[in-house]
C-alpha positions as CSV (number, residue, x, y, z in Angstrom):
1,M,24.9,-1.2,-7.2
2,T,22.2,0.7,-5.2
3,Y,18.5,0.5,-6.0
4,V,16.8,3.8,-6.8
5,T,13.0,4.4,-6.9
6,I,11.8,7.2,-9.2
7,E,8.3,8.4,-10.2
8,A,7.7,8.3,-13.9
9,E,4.9,8.5,-16.4
10,I,4.4,6.4,-19.5
11,A,4.1,8.4,-22.7
12,D,3.8,6.6,-26.0
13,G,5.2,3.4,-24.4
14,K,8.2,5.1,-23.0
15,L,9.1,5.9,-19.3
16,V,9.3,9.6,-18.7
17,P,10.7,10.5,-15.2
18,T,8.5,13.1,-13.5
19,E,11.2,14.9,-11.6
20,G,13.8,15.3,-14.4
21,T,15.8,12.2,-13.2
22,Q,18.1,11.0,-15.9
23,L,17.7,7.4,-16.8
24,P,20.7,5.4,-17.8
25,E,21.3,4.4,-21.4
26,R,20.9,0.8,-20.6
27,G,19.7,-1.0,-17.5
28,R,17.1,-3.3,-15.9
29,A,14.1,-2.2,-14.0
30,L,11.0,-3.5,-12.2
31,V,8.0,-1.5,-13.1
32,T,4.8,-1.3,-11.0
33,L,1.8,0.1,-12.9
34,L,-0.3,2.3,-10.7
35,P,-4.0,3.2,-11.4
36,E,-4.6,6.6,-13.0
37,A,-6.9,7.6,-10.2
38,P,-5.2,7.7,-6.8
39,H,-6.4,5.2,-4.1
40,R,-8.6,6.8,-1.5
41,T,-8.3,5.4,2.0
42,N,-11.6,4.8,3.8
43,W,-10.6,6.5,7.0
44,D,-13.9,5.8,8.6
45,A,-13.3,2.1,8.4
46,V,-9.7,2.5,9.7
47,E,-10.9,4.6,12.6
48,A,-13.6,2.1,13.4
49,S,-11.1,-0.8,13.4
50,L,-8.7,1.2,15.6
51,G,-11.5,2.2,17.9
52,V,-12.1,-1.5,18.8
53,L,-8.5,-1.8,19.7
54,R,-8.4,1.4,21.8
55,R,-10.9,0.2,24.4
56,P,-9.1,0.3,27.8
57,N,-10.7,-2.9,29.1
58,L,-10.0,-4.9,25.9
59,D,-8.3,-8.3,26.4
60,S,-6.4,-8.4,23.1
61,S,-5.8,-12.2,23.3
62,A,-9.6,-12.9,23.7
63,W,-10.3,-10.4,20.8
64,Q,-7.8,-12.2,18.5
65,R,-9.4,-15.6,19.4
66,E,-12.8,-14.2,18.6
67,V,-11.7,-12.9,15.2
68,R,-10.0,-16.1,14.3
69,A,-13.0,-18.1,15.3
70,E,-15.0,-16.0,12.8
71,W,-12.5,-16.9,10.1
72,D,-12.9,-20.6,10.9
73,R,-16.7,-20.4,10.5
74,D,-16.4,-19.2,6.9
């Protein structure tokens, strides 16, 4: 058996596929409930994090030790 992922909405407690996909008469499923409002990525924070890693003179091993040391202080 192959696993298939579909997008669906819940209407009156029933799954309704959004793309007209036909559900089987019987089966098993794992359902992940998504928030109604879509997640918004904070791209400024992502770019700021990547900017640190893009420095040409960055010693990544030293940077990792520094970050881990911050975790140990908490």
